[in-house]
N, C-alpha and C positions, 0 to 999 in steps of 0.2 A: 850615508855614502862615505863619510870620513872613516868609519870602522872598516869598510872594505879596503880603503886606500892604505890604512895603517897595517892591515893584514897583508896586503900586497907588498908593502914596503918590507915587512918582515920576511916574506917569501923571497923577495929579491936579494936580501942580505944573505939568506941561507943558500940560495943558488950560487951567489958569488963565493961564499965560504967553501962550498963543495965543488966549485968549478963546473956548475951545471948551466945550461942555456935556459933562461926563464921564458915563459910564455907571456904574451902581452896581457894587459889588465882586462880587456874584454873577455878573453878566453879564461882567464883566472876566475872571474866572477861567474861565468857560465859553468865552470867545473865544480863550483861549491855544491855540497850536498844540501838537501832540504834541511837537515839538522843544523848545519853550519849557517844557512841563511836565517833560520829561526833564531838561533843564538845571537847573530849580529843584530837582527831586528829588535829582539828583547833588550839587548845592551844599549842600543840607540834610544829606545823608548825610556829606559831607566835614566840614561844620561840627560835626556831632555826634560825629565820631570823634576829636576832639582831646582 
C-alpha cells in the first residue's frame, strides 16, 4: 500500500505543479491500469524480500 501512497503523493505534486484539481486516493487507485497494479505489486514483493 505504501507504493500506492507514494505514487499518489507524486500525482498530487504534479497536479499542484500544473494547477490541476486532483482526485482523491480511492479514485486514484481505482483508475490504475492492470499493468500499473501488477508493477506496484511486483515492486512491493521485491521490497519485502530483502
